[in-house]
C-alpha positions as a printed Julia matrix, in Angstrom:
183×3 Matrix{Float64}:
 -24.44   78.63  122.46
 -28.17   78.62  121.61
 -28.99   77.56  125.17
 -26.99   80.49  126.55
 -28.79   82.91  124.21
 -32.15   81.56  125.39
 -31.17   81.99  129.05
 -29.97   85.53  128.36
 -33.29   86.33  126.64
 -35.18   84.95  129.65
 -33.13   87.08  132.06
 -33.45   90.22  129.92
 -37.15   89.66  129.26
 -37.87   89.14  132.95
 -35.93   92.25  133.96
 -37.62   94.37  131.3
 -41.13   93.15  132.12
 -40.55   93.6   135.85
 -39.3    97.18  135.44
 -42.16   98.02  133.06
 -44.66   96.62  135.55
 -43.19   98.73  138.35
 -43.68  101.81  136.16
 -47.24  100.74  135.3
 -48.0   100.08  138.97
 -46.75  103.55  139.91
 -48.92  105.13  137.23
 -52.07  103.19  138.13
 -51.82  102.78  141.89
 -49.81  105.72  143.26
 -52.57  106.59  145.71
 -52.48  103.06  147.14
 -48.82  103.27  148.17
 -48.04  102.6   151.83
 -44.24  102.93  151.5
 -41.79  102.71  148.56
 -42.43   99.31  146.97
 -45.39   98.48  149.24
 -48.82   99.04  147.67
 -52.36   97.8   148.25
 -52.19   96.42  144.69
 -48.68   95.45  143.57
 -48.61   94.0   140.06
 -44.8    93.48  140.1
 -45.33   90.76  142.72
 -47.3    88.79  140.15
 -44.6    89.31  137.55
 -42.01   88.02  140.03
 -43.95   84.81  140.56
 -44.85   84.38  136.89
 -41.2    84.88  135.89
 -39.89   82.08  138.09
 -42.83   79.88  137.13
 -41.95   80.31  133.45
 -38.16   80.64  133.56
 -37.03   79.19  136.95
 -33.48   80.31  137.79
 -33.2    82.57  134.74
 -36.34   84.37  135.9
 -34.98   84.7   139.43
 -31.7    86.12  138.11
 -33.53   88.63  135.9
 -35.56   89.68  138.93
 -32.41   90.07  141.01
 -30.8    92.38  138.46
 -33.97   94.44  137.94
 -34.66   94.61  141.69
 -31.16   95.85  142.41
 -31.54   98.46  139.69
 -34.88   99.73  140.97
 -33.81   99.63  144.63
 -30.43  101.32  144.14
 -31.61  103.99  141.71
 -35.27  104.59  142.55
 -36.62  103.32  145.87
 -33.61  103.61  148.2
 -30.73  105.44  146.48
 -29.31  106.63  149.82
 -29.43  103.22  151.53
 -27.14  100.71  149.77
 -27.61   97.99  152.4
 -31.4    98.13  152.11
 -31.13   98.18  148.32
 -28.82   95.17  148.27
 -31.0    93.17  150.67
 -34.21   94.29  148.95
 -33.03   92.97  145.61
 -32.1    89.61  147.08
 -35.36   89.26  149.02
 -37.45   90.32  146.02
 -35.96   87.59  143.86
 -35.49   84.91  146.52
 -39.09   84.85  147.79
 -40.72   83.87  144.47
 -37.95   81.38  143.75
 -38.43   79.69  147.14
 -42.2    79.55  146.56
 -41.5    77.96  143.16
 -39.16   75.4   144.75
 -41.82   74.61  147.37
 -44.3    74.03  144.55
 -41.91   71.62  142.84
 -41.17   69.82  146.12
 -44.89   69.3   146.73
 -45.13   67.28  143.53
 -47.4    69.76  141.78
 -46.23   70.49  138.27
 -44.93   74.0   137.74
 -47.03   74.67  134.66
 -49.39   77.62  134.56
 -51.7    75.73  132.24
 -51.55   72.52  134.27
 -52.52   74.05  137.62
 -56.14   74.17  138.68
 -57.55   77.54  139.71
 -57.46   76.42  143.34
 -53.8    75.35  143.16
 -52.9    78.59  141.43
 -54.59   80.51  144.24
 -52.74   78.46  146.9
 -49.44   79.09  145.1
 -50.16   82.83  145.0
 -51.15   82.75  148.67
 -47.94   80.94  149.68
 -45.82   83.49  147.83
 -47.87   86.4   149.2
 -47.09   85.27  152.74
 -43.44   84.37  152.1
 -42.42   87.61  150.43
 -43.69   90.04  153.1
 -42.52   87.68  155.86
 -38.98   87.68  154.46
 -38.98   91.44  153.87
 -40.4    92.24  157.29
 -37.99   89.89  159.05
 -35.25   92.0   157.44
 -37.02   95.23  158.45
 -37.26   93.95  162.04
 -33.53   93.17  162.09
 -32.87   96.71  160.9
 -35.1    98.23  163.59
 -38.1    98.94  161.36
 -41.3   100.48  162.71
 -44.98   99.68  162.11
 -44.09   96.15  160.98
 -47.53   94.53  161.34
 -49.33   97.17  159.36
 -46.62   97.09  156.69
 -46.83   93.29  156.56
 -50.62   93.35  156.11
 -50.43   95.97  153.34
 -47.6    94.14  151.58
 -49.43   90.79  151.87
 -52.64   92.32  150.52
 -50.88   94.09  147.66
 -48.75   91.08  146.74
 -51.78   88.77  146.76
 -53.94   91.16  144.71
 -51.18   91.84  142.19
 -50.2    88.19  141.95
 -53.76   87.03  141.38
 -54.33   89.68  138.7
 -51.13   88.76  136.85
 -51.35   84.96  137.19
 -55.02   84.66  136.3
 -54.56   87.22  133.52
 -51.66   85.21  132.11
 -53.66   82.02  132.39
 -56.63   83.6   130.63
 -54.37   84.88  127.84
 -52.73   81.47  127.51
 -56.08   79.68  127.26
 -57.52   82.29  124.89
 -54.64   82.65  122.45
 -53.1    79.17  122.73
 -55.94   76.82  123.61
 -55.19   73.21  124.43
 -55.55   70.96  121.41
 -58.79   69.01  121.46
 -58.52   65.26  121.04
 -60.55   64.16  118.02
 -62.43   60.93  117.75
 -62.3    58.99  114.55
């Protein structure tokens, strides 16, 4: 029962943080919006990757629920197919990047990753997410795909780097690694 409560807390915490970050992003970066959900700086992308890095499947499920909520009721209320697909793509891309990280043999710990590995992980996700979204847009007859891809890639990378390095800085500042003492 305790395990189920922990998973529920991870899902709810992820969904809440993701929705709060979307609101914050809209307040801070409204002028940098290219299209609904595509910004030159997109902090929610970083929260998506951080959530699966911390909570794996529970993080991905929390993202799915929050993404469906925001897509159906905010970004695309008149387009249920786009909302449904958008929620899946928004949660699947960070989870697949996380699985690729695990498959490469690199530990999935924010503290354990070097700055360079963290950057490469963010870069992988920042290519995967817009590629998956824009493949969907192309199937649906979308326009201006290259420009949208570039903006989404740039925004996802910027937002992801801000969130991941910010989280890493907070982790190292408030919970430093214990120092081995010599006798």
